[in-house]
DSSP file (Angstrom, degrees, kcal/mol; ACC not computed):
  #  RESIDUE AA STRUCTURE BP1 BP2  ACC     N-H-->O    O-->H-N    N-H-->O    O-->H-N    TCO  KAPPA ALPHA  PHI   PSI    X-CA   Y-CA   Z-CA
    1    1 A M     >        0   0    0      0, 0.0     4,-1.8     0, 0.0     3,-0.2   0.000 360.0 360.0 360.0 -38.6  139.4  116.0   95.6
    2    2 A K  H  >  +     0   0    0      1,-0.2     4,-2.1     2,-0.2     5,-0.2   0.840 360.0  57.4 -65.4 -31.3  140.1  113.1   97.9
    3    3 A Q  H  > S+     0   0    0      1,-0.2     4,-2.3     2,-0.2    -1,-0.2   0.874 105.2  50.8 -65.6 -37.1  139.3  115.3  100.9
    4    4 A Y  H  > S+     0   0    0     -3,-0.2     4,-3.0     2,-0.2    -1,-0.2   0.890 108.9  51.4 -66.4 -40.7  135.8  116.0   99.5
    5    5 A L  H  X S+     0   0    0     -4,-1.8     4,-2.5     2,-0.2    -2,-0.2   0.915 110.3  48.2 -63.0 -41.5  135.2  112.3   99.0
    6    6 A I  H  X S+     0   0    0     -4,-2.1     4,-2.3     2,-0.2    -2,-0.2   0.931 113.6  47.7 -66.2 -42.9  136.1  111.5  102.6
    7    7 A L  H  X S+     0   0    0     -4,-2.3     4,-2.3     1,-0.2    -2,-0.2   0.912 111.6  50.1 -61.2 -43.4  133.9  114.4  103.8
    8    8 A A  H  X S+     0   0    0     -4,-3.0     4,-2.2     1,-0.2    -1,-0.2   0.901 110.1  50.8 -62.9 -40.8  131.0  113.2  101.7
    9    9 A W  H  X S+     0   0    0     -4,-2.5     4,-1.5     1,-0.2    -1,-0.2   0.906 110.1  49.1 -65.0 -40.4  131.4  109.7  103.0
   10   10 A R  H  X S+     0   0    0     -4,-2.3     4,-1.2     1,-0.2    -1,-0.2   0.896 111.1  49.9 -66.9 -37.9  131.4  110.8  106.6
   11   11 A L  H  X S+     0   0    0     -4,-2.3     4,-1.9     1,-0.2     3,-0.2   0.891 107.8  53.7 -65.8 -38.4  128.3  113.0  106.0
   12   12 A M  H  < S+     0   0    0     -4,-2.2    -1,-0.2     1,-0.2    -2,-0.2   0.843 106.6  52.4 -66.0 -30.9  126.4  110.0  104.3
   13   13 A K  H  < S+     0   0    0     -4,-1.5     4,-0.4     1,-0.2    -1,-0.2   0.806 112.1  46.2 -73.5 -28.0  127.2  107.9  107.4
   14   14 A V  H >X S+     0   0    0     -4,-1.2     4,-1.9    -3,-0.2     3,-0.7   0.756  93.3  78.8 -85.0 -27.0  125.7  110.6  109.7
   15   15 A L  H 3X S+     0   0    0     -4,-1.9     4,-2.4     1,-0.3     5,-0.2   0.868  89.2  53.0 -55.3 -43.4  122.5  111.3  107.7
   16   16 A P  H 3> S+     0   0    0      0, 0.0     4,-2.1     0, 0.0    -1,-0.3   0.882 108.7  52.0 -60.0 -34.1  120.5  108.3  108.8
   17   17 A V  H <> S+     0   0    0     -3,-0.7     4,-1.7    -4,-0.4    -2,-0.2   0.914 109.3  49.6 -67.6 -41.1  121.2  109.3  112.4
   18   18 A I  H  X S+     0   0    0     -4,-1.9     4,-1.7     1,-0.2    -1,-0.2   0.912 110.7  49.8 -61.7 -44.3  119.9  112.8  111.7
   19   19 A G  H  X S+     0   0    0     -4,-2.4     4,-2.3     1,-0.2    -1,-0.2   0.877 107.7  54.4 -61.7 -37.9  116.8  111.4  110.1
   20   20 A M  H  X S+     0   0    0     -4,-2.1     4,-2.8     1,-0.2    -1,-0.2   0.866 104.7  54.2 -63.7 -36.1  116.3  109.1  113.2
   21   21 A V  H  X S+     0   0    0     -4,-1.7     4,-2.0     1,-0.2    -1,-0.2   0.917 110.4  46.0 -65.8 -41.3  116.4  112.2  115.5
   22   22 A F  H  X S+     0   0    0     -4,-1.7     4,-1.6     2,-0.2    -2,-0.2   0.883 112.7  50.5 -69.1 -37.5  113.6  113.9  113.4
   23   23 A V  H  X S+     0   0    0     -4,-2.3     4,-0.7     2,-0.2    -2,-0.2   0.940 113.5  45.3 -65.8 -47.4  111.5  110.6  113.4
   24   24 A L  H  < S+     0   0    0     -4,-2.8     3,-0.3     1,-0.2    -1,-0.2   0.835 110.8  53.4 -66.6 -31.4  111.8  110.2  117.2
   25   25 A G  H  < S+     0   0    0     -4,-2.0     4,-0.2    -5,-0.2    -1,-0.2   0.830 113.3  43.8 -70.7 -30.7  111.1  113.9  117.7
   26   26 A N  H  X S+     0   0    0     -4,-1.6     4,-2.0     1,-0.2     3,-0.5   0.499  87.1  97.6 -87.7  -6.3  107.9  113.5  115.7
   27   27 A A  H  X S+     0   0    0     -4,-0.7     4,-2.8    -3,-0.3     5,-0.3   0.882  78.0  53.3 -56.3 -45.6  106.9  110.3  117.3
   28   28 A P  H  > S+     0   0    0      0, 0.0     4,-1.8     0, 0.0    -1,-0.2   0.891 110.3  48.5 -59.0 -36.6  104.4  111.7  119.9
   29   29 A N  H  > S+     0   0    0     -3,-0.5     4,-2.1    -4,-0.2    -2,-0.2   0.907 112.5  47.7 -67.2 -41.9  102.6  113.5  117.1
   30   30 A V  H  X S+     0   0    0     -4,-2.0     4,-2.8     1,-0.2     5,-0.3   0.914 111.2  51.5 -65.6 -42.3  102.4  110.3  115.0
   31   31 A L  H  X S+     0   0    0     -4,-2.8     4,-1.4     1,-0.2    -1,-0.2   0.864 110.8  48.8 -62.2 -36.8  101.2  108.3  118.0
   32   32 A R  H  < S+     0   0    0     -4,-1.8    -1,-0.2    -5,-0.3    -2,-0.2   0.914 116.5  41.5 -70.9 -40.4   98.5  110.8  118.7
   33   33 A R  H  < S+     0   0    0     -4,-2.1    37,-2.1     1,-0.2    38,-0.6   0.864 128.0  26.9 -74.3 -37.2   97.3  110.8  115.1
   34   34 A K  H  < S-     0   0    0     -4,-2.8     4,-0.5     1,-0.3     5,-0.2   0.482 107.9-113.0-110.8  -1.5   97.5  107.1  114.3
   35   35 A G     X  -     0   0    0     -4,-1.4     4,-1.6    -5,-0.3     5,-0.3  -0.159  39.5 -71.7  89.3 169.2   97.0  105.5  117.7
   36   36 A Y  H  > S+     0   0    0      3,-0.2     4,-1.9     2,-0.2     5,-0.2   0.916 127.0  42.1 -70.9 -43.2   99.5  103.4  119.6
   37   37 A V  H  > S+     0   0    0      2,-0.2     4,-1.9     1,-0.2    -1,-0.1   0.980 124.4  33.1 -69.8 -56.8   99.6  100.3  117.5
   38   38 A F  H  > S+     0   0    0     -4,-0.5     4,-2.3     2,-0.2    -3,-0.2   0.847 119.1  54.3 -70.0 -33.5   99.7  101.9  114.0
   39   39 A G  H  X S+     0   0    0     -4,-1.6     4,-2.5     2,-0.2    -1,-0.2   0.911 109.0  48.0 -65.1 -43.0  101.7  104.9  115.3
   40   40 A S  H  X S+     0   0    0     -4,-1.9     4,-2.5    -5,-0.3    -2,-0.2   0.897 111.4  50.8 -65.2 -39.3  104.3  102.6  116.7
   41   41 A L  H  X S+     0   0    0     -4,-1.9     4,-2.6     2,-0.2    -2,-0.2   0.918 110.0  50.2 -61.2 -44.3  104.5  100.6  113.5
   42   42 A E  H  X S+     0   0    0     -4,-2.3     4,-2.0     2,-0.2    -2,-0.2   0.915 111.8  47.4 -60.0 -46.6  104.8  103.9  111.5
   43   43 A V  H  X S+     0   0    0     -4,-2.5     4,-1.5     2,-0.2    -2,-0.2   0.914 112.3  49.1 -64.9 -44.2  107.7  105.1  113.7
   44   44 A V  H  X S+     0   0    0     -4,-2.5     4,-1.0     1,-0.2     3,-0.4   0.929 111.6  49.0 -62.4 -44.2  109.5  101.7  113.6
   45   45 A L  H  < S+     0   0    0     -4,-2.6     3,-0.4     1,-0.2    -1,-0.2   0.888 111.4  50.4 -63.7 -36.2  109.2  101.6  109.8
   46   46 A D  H  < S+     0   0    0     -4,-2.0    -1,-0.2     1,-0.2    -2,-0.2   0.745 104.1  59.1 -74.2 -21.9  110.5  105.2  109.5
   47   47 A L  H  < S+     0   0    0     -4,-1.5    -1,-0.2    -3,-0.4    -2,-0.2   0.758  88.5  80.2 -78.1 -22.8  113.5  104.4  111.8
   48   48 A L  S  X S-     0   0    0     -4,-1.0     4,-2.9    -3,-0.4     5,-0.2  -0.761  76.4-149.1 -85.2 114.5  114.8  101.7  109.4
   49   49 A P  H  > S+     0   0    0      0, 0.0     4,-1.8     0, 0.0    -1,-0.2   0.889  90.5  37.5 -57.7 -50.5  116.6  103.6  106.6
   50   50 A I  H  > S+     0   0    0      2,-0.2     4,-2.0     1,-0.2     5,-0.2   0.903 118.5  49.3 -73.3 -38.1  116.1  101.3  103.6
   51   51 A V  H  > S+     0   0    0      1,-0.2     4,-3.0     2,-0.2    -1,-0.2   0.893 108.7  55.3 -64.3 -38.9  112.5  100.4  104.6
   52   52 A C  H  X S+     0   0    0     -4,-2.9     4,-2.8     1,-0.2     5,-0.2   0.903 107.1  49.4 -60.1 -43.7  111.8  104.1  105.1
   53   53 A L  H  X S+     0   0    0     -4,-1.8     4,-2.1    -5,-0.2    -1,-0.2   0.912 113.6  45.7 -63.4 -41.4  112.9  104.8  101.5
   54   54 A I  H  X S+     0   0    0     -4,-2.0     4,-2.2     2,-0.2    -2,-0.2   0.939 114.3  48.0 -67.0 -46.7  110.7  102.1  100.1
   55   55 A K  H  X S+     0   0    0     -4,-3.0     4,-2.5     1,-0.2    -2,-0.2   0.909 112.7  48.9 -59.2 -45.5  107.7  103.1  102.2
   56   56 A A  H  X S+     0   0    0     -4,-2.8     4,-2.4     1,-0.2    -1,-0.2   0.887 110.3  51.5 -62.6 -40.1  108.2  106.8  101.2
   57   57 A S  H  X S+     0   0    0     -4,-2.1     4,-1.9    -5,-0.2    -1,-0.2   0.910 111.1  46.7 -66.8 -41.1  108.4  105.9   97.5
   58   58 A I  H  X S+     0   0    0     -4,-2.2     4,-2.4     2,-0.2     5,-0.3   0.918 113.0  49.9 -65.7 -42.9  105.2  103.8   97.7
   59   59 A E  H  X>S+     0   0    0     -4,-2.5     4,-1.9     1,-0.2     5,-0.6   0.876 110.8  49.5 -66.1 -35.9  103.4  106.6   99.5
   60   60 A A  H  <5S+     0   0    0     -4,-2.4    -1,-0.2     2,-0.2    -2,-0.2   0.869 111.7  49.4 -67.6 -35.1  104.6  109.2   96.9
   61   61 A A  H  <5S+     0   0    0     -4,-1.9    -2,-0.2     1,-0.2    -1,-0.2   0.907 119.6  35.0 -71.6 -40.9  103.4  107.0   94.1
   62   62 A I  H  <5S-     0   0    0     -4,-2.4    -2,-0.2     2,-0.2    -1,-0.2   0.701 102.2-131.7 -88.2 -19.5   99.9  106.3   95.5
   63   63 A G  T  <5S+     0   0    0     -4,-1.9     2,-0.3    -5,-0.3    -3,-0.2   0.645  73.2  74.3  82.7  12.6   99.6  109.8   97.0
   64   64 A T  S   <S-     0   0    0     -5,-0.6    -1,-0.2    -6,-0.2    -2,-0.2  -0.952  87.1 -83.3-148.8 167.4   98.4  108.7  100.5
   65   65 A D        -     0   0    0     -2,-0.3     4,-0.1     1,-0.1    -9,-0.0  -0.456  23.6-143.3 -73.2 145.6   99.7  107.1  103.7
   66   66 A L  S    S+     0   0    0      1,-0.2    -1,-0.1    -2,-0.1   -11,-0.0   0.852  95.4  51.9 -70.8 -34.9  100.0  103.4  103.9
   67   67 A I  S    S-     0   0    0    -29,-0.0    -1,-0.2   -28,-0.0    -2,-0.1  -0.912  92.4-136.2-106.5 114.1   99.0  103.4  107.5
   68   68 A P        -     0   0    0      0, 0.0     2,-0.1     0, 0.0    -2,-0.1  -0.288  17.5-109.5 -73.2 154.3   95.7  105.4  107.9
   69   69 A E     >  -     0   0    0      1,-0.1     4,-1.7    -4,-0.1   -35,-0.2  -0.454  27.7-117.6 -75.3 153.9   95.1  107.9  110.7
   70   70 A K  H  > S+     0   0    0    -37,-2.1     4,-2.1     1,-0.2     5,-0.2   0.796 113.6  57.3 -68.1 -26.5   92.7  106.8  113.4
   71   71 A T  H  > S+     0   0    0    -38,-0.6     4,-2.5     2,-0.2    -1,-0.2   0.895 105.6  50.8 -68.0 -38.2   90.3  109.7  112.5
   72   72 A D  H  > S+     0   0    0     -3,-0.2     4,-2.4     2,-0.2    -2,-0.2   0.906 111.3  47.9 -63.4 -42.3   90.1  108.5  108.9
   73   73 A A  H  X S+     0   0    0     -4,-1.7     4,-2.0     2,-0.2    -2,-0.2   0.895 112.8  48.3 -66.9 -40.5   89.3  104.9  110.1
   74   74 A T  H  X S+     0   0    0     -4,-2.1     4,-2.1     2,-0.2    -2,-0.2   0.923 111.6  49.5 -64.0 -44.3   86.6  106.2  112.5
   75   75 A A  H  X S+     0   0    0     -4,-2.5     4,-2.1     1,-0.2    -2,-0.2   0.908 111.8  48.8 -64.4 -41.1   85.0  108.4  109.8
   76   76 A R  H  X S+     0   0    0     -4,-2.4     4,-1.8     1,-0.2    -1,-0.2   0.878 109.4  52.5 -66.0 -36.3   84.9  105.5  107.3
   77   77 A A  H  X S+     0   0    0     -4,-2.0     4,-1.8     1,-0.2    -1,-0.2   0.876 109.9  49.1 -66.1 -37.8   83.4  103.2  109.9
   78   78 A L  H  X S+     0   0    0     -4,-2.1     4,-1.7     1,-0.2    -2,-0.2   0.886 109.5  51.9 -69.5 -38.6   80.6  105.7  110.6
   79   79 A E  H  < S+     0   0    0     -4,-2.1    -2,-0.2     1,-0.2    -1,-0.2   0.864 108.9  50.8 -66.2 -34.5   80.0  106.1  106.9
   80   80 A V  H  < S+     0   0    0     -4,-1.8    -1,-0.2     1,-0.2    -2,-0.2   0.901 113.2  44.4 -69.6 -40.2   79.6  102.4  106.4
   81   81 A T  H  <        0   0    0     -4,-1.8    -1,-0.2     1,-0.2    -2,-0.2   0.762 360.0 360.0 -78.3 -23.3   77.1  102.0  109.3
   82   82 A A     <        0   0    0     -4,-1.7    -1,-0.2    -5,-0.1    -2,-0.2   0.476 360.0 360.0 -79.4 360.0   75.1  105.1  108.3
């Protein structure tokens, strides 16, 4: 049983690193969708493990992204002016 606890502890220490690899791999797509400023903010928030959990929980509760995509902002600006 002790061996499984040691293995579980080692895996838990590695999981944030695996998540960071996925976030960095997806960074170009996020930067393209959200722009450089908001995309960079999104990537940085997703790289911080505890902040990412809080952000994901809030997004799941409200059902939308906290940081809007640039196409959404452009479309809303056009609707307001029209």
